[in-house]
Each structure stands twice: as structure tokens, then as C-alpha cells.
C-alpha positions, 0 to 999 in steps of 0.5 A, spaced: 611 821 787 609 818 794 609 825 798 612 831 799 616 832 805 617 839 809 624 841 812 623 838 819 620 831 816 627 831 812 631 833 817 628 828 822 628 822 817 636 823 815 637 824 823 633 818 825 630 822 830 624 820 834 621 827 833 619 824 826 612 821 827 611 813 826 606 815 821 611 819 817 617 814 818 612 809 815 611 813 809 618 814 808 619 807 808 613 805 804 615 810 799 622 807 799 619 800 798 615 802 792 621 805 789 617 812 789 621 818 790 619 823 796 618 830 793 623 835 796 621 842 795 627 846 793 625 851 798 627 846 803 634 846 801 634 853 802 631 852 809 636 847 811 642 851 808 639 857 813 639 853 819 646 850 818 648 858 817 645 859 824 648 853 827 641 850 828 643 843 824 650 840 823 653 841 816 654 834 816 647 833 815 647 838 809 653 833 806 648 827 808 642 830 804 647 832 798 649 824 798 642 822 798 640 826 792 646 824 788 645 817 789 642 813 783 637 810 788 635 817 792 629 817 796 628 824 794 627 828 788 628 836 788 621 839 786 623 846 783 619 852 785 616 854 778 610 858 776 605 853 777 607 852 784 608 859 785 600 860 783 598 855 788 601 859 794 594 863 793 590 857 795 593 856 802 591 862 806 596 867 809 591 867 815 591 860 816 599 858 814 602 865 815 610 863 814 611 863 806 616 857 806 610 853 809 605 856 804 610 854 798 611 847 801 604 846 802 603 849 795 608 844 792 604 838 795 597 841 793 600 842 785 603 835 785 596 832 788 600 828 793 600 828 801 605 833 805 609 830 811 609 835 816 608 836 823 605 843 822 598 844 825 597 850 821 598 846 815 594 840 818 587 845 819 588 848 812 585 842 808 591 840 805 592 832 805 597 831 811 601 825 814 603 825 821 
């Protein structure tokens, strides 16, 4: 696995949105070039469903993600939230990263030993290896 991507990074990647940083875009492209999947924490799927329900992202984006996940050469692999990742959440201090979904995403990258693609400044200063 090349890296783990947070929810906004995945959304902006799928939309080819300019809010995705150049370094993040290059990381997605490099992972694809190397044939290494990008980790997509399961909680990101939950967040995207929630954002769709609140009309913050279009339903078509979920359809596009589903198609990407179903493709044989998918750039993503869903990373389930398991006991080991759950236990790593305590390694990301709530005082530094207060939002639980963000802590779960960061714990996923920490557990897998790969960088996290995120714009979140709180995660950047937490000591987790990030790409942005």
C-alpha cells in the first residue's frame, strides 16, 4: 500500500478538484504508476455517505467511488476498521486531533506504517507522517 487517503483527499481526487495539493495529486499518480493501491479507511466511506445525505457532495460521487472500488485495477483498497486500528486511536491524542473520524483515519495510516494524505493541519502537527 502506497499511502492512506483521508475523506477530503479522496473527494478532491475523484473530482479532479484544485483543492487537492500538487504533492497529494502526485502521490495518487505515483501510487497508480507503481500499481500500489491507496488505502481508503472504511470510515471515509461512512463520511462520504453522510456528506451525500447532507447534500454536501453529489450522489454521483459515491457512484463514481463505487465504480472505482469495483474496478479490477482500482486505485483504492478499503481498509476495514479492526481491533488493531481501533487500539492505535489512543496513539493520536484527542487534545491534538479532537475529531474521532480523523483519529481513526490517522490511526489507520499509523497501523499500516504508511503516510496519510491529508490537508488537516492538526494531523500534520501530531507527528503522523503526512503528504500535502
